[in-house]
N, C-alpha and C positions, 0 to 999 in steps of 0.2 A: 704586587703581582700575585693574586690569589691562585693557588694551584688547585686544579679541579680533578686531575687524575695523574697517575704515575704508573708506568709499567715498562719492563724491559729496557730501562735506562731512558725512556721517553717521558718528558714532563709536559703536561698540557695545562695551559693557564689562560686567564683572561684578565685584562686590566679593567678598572672601574671607569665609568663614564667615557667609554670608547666611542669612536666615530664609526658611522656606517661604512661599508656593509657589515652585517653580522659576521664575526670571525673569531677564531681562537688562535693562540700562539703555541708553538711547539719548540722545545729545546731537546737536543740530543747531542751530548758532548759539546763540540765546538760549533755545531750546526744550529741554525735558527730558521724558522719558517712561520708564515701566517697563512691559515686556510680559511677560505669563506665557508660559512655553514650551509648556505643555500645549495651551492653546486659542488662543494668539497674539492675546490681547486686551490692550489698554492697561488697566493696573490702577492707574496713577498718572500724572499729568501730561498733556501734550498735545503734538502735533506738527501741522504743516500736513498736510492730506489727502494731497498728493502724496508726502510723505516717509513717512507711514504706509504707503501702498501699496508703496513701495520696501522698507521694513523688513519688511513682511509677506512679500513675494516672497522676500527674502533668507532670512528665518527659516524659511519653509516648506521651502526647499531644504536648510537646514542644521540642522533640528530635532534630529537625532540627535547632531550635534556639539555643539550647545548643551546638550543634556542631559548629555553627557559632561563638558563644561567646568563645568557646574553641580556635578556630583559632585566634581570636582577642587577647585573653589573651596570647597566645604563642608569639604574635608579640608585646606585651606590648602596645596594643591599647585600647582605652575605650570600655567597654562592654555595650551591650544593656540590658535594663531591660526586663524581661519576665513577662507576665501577671500572676497573682496569680491564684490559683485553684478556688478560690471563690471570 
């Protein structure tokens, strides 16, 4: 599970050779969620509202980098770290 970013207790990661749609995984304490990259919606799991807001702010700023890492992950290539929100 390659970690691509970490901030405020939030861990963002992607798995290699994942299935569509393009997405990323988020862990925050005991919470887990999966966000689509295209529309930045939770497609699986749940997070506290405050954490969802932070993840969405981060993802909006880094959408192109997320899509780039998604393509790398699908090719089983090393992923780039993405700057944290803070």
